[in-house]
N, C-alpha and C positions, 0 to 999 in steps of 0.2 A: 749305476743305473738307478733311476728314480723308482720308488715303489708305487704301486697303484692301489687306490682305495675304491671300495664299492660306493658308487654314487647313491644307489638305493638305500644302503645301510646308513649313509650320511644323512640323507633326507629324513629317514626315520628318527635318528637321534636329534636332528635339528627341530623336528616337530615336537619333541618332548620338552624343549627348553621353555621355561616360563618367560613370558614377555613382561616388561621390556628386558632385553638382553644387550650385552655390550660385545665389543670386538674380542675380548679375552675369552668369552664363552665359545664363540665360533672357532677361535684359534685352538682352544682345548679340544673341541669336537674333532677338528681335522687331525690333530696330532694323535688322538685316541682312536681314530677310525681303524678298523682292522684292514690289513693289506690283503690283496687278492693275488693268487698265483696266475701270472700271465706271461706269455712269451711274445716279443714283438713280431709282427707279421713281416716276413721278407717277401718282397714283390719282385717278380721277374717277368719275362716274356719269351716267347719262342722266336728265335732269329733264324731266318733263312740264310744258309751258307752255301756258296759254290766255290769249288777249287778247280782252276783251269790249268792246263799244261800247254805252254806255248811252243810252237815249232817254227822258229824264225826262217829255217831253210825252205819251208813250204808255205810260209805266211799263213799258217793255220793254227788252230788251237783245239784242244779236246777237253771236254768236261770230264774230270777225273773223279770227283766226289761231290755230292751235294746232300743236304739234309737240314733238319730243324734242330737247332742247338738251344740249350737253356742259356739265357743271358747271364745267369749267376754262376753256375758250376761248369758250364761248357759241354755237358754231355750231348752226344748226338742221339736224339730220341729213338730213331729206327734201330740203330746199332744196339742201344741199351735194351730195348724191348726184345730184340732178337736173342741176345744173350740170356735174358731172364726167362723167356718162354721156350727157347730151343727151336723156334720157328724163324724162317727168314722173313722179316718184316721190312718192307721197303717204303719209306716215306719220301718220295722224290717229286712231289707235286708242290711247287711254290705257291699255288693258289689255294691250297687246302691247309690252312693253319691248324695245328693240332688243337683239339678241344679239351685236353686234359686240364683240370682245375689246378693241379699242382705238379711240380716236377717230381717224377718218381725217384730221382736220385737225391736231391738236396731238400725237397719239401717246399720250395718257393711257391708262393701263391701266384698262379699264372692268369688269374681272371682279370679282365680289364676293369679298371677303376675309373669312374667318371670323376673328373676334377671340377671343383666348383670354380666358376668364373665370377669375377667382380664386375 
């Protein structure tokens, strides 16, 4: 994995250079810049899931299970929260997307990200 450097620290060192400067000065600054501790952001989203059971003899089907799952680790949010809190939490509304900013199981960032368009 690439290491990350502080842009602010690099700007400060760059401003200390005497002018004129050449490419080797800049190369030296970049290589000497301290790295920062960072973890890549994992992004996910809440996926609505429904599991149906078919009954061919009666030409019908029953909704067996439904809920919101993490796209990354697959936990079902209502079941997970029920186990953690000891309360029966039912999240069976497919119109009410969970507002949690991250998955409580895997830590994925669940906030919507606006993508730049060209």
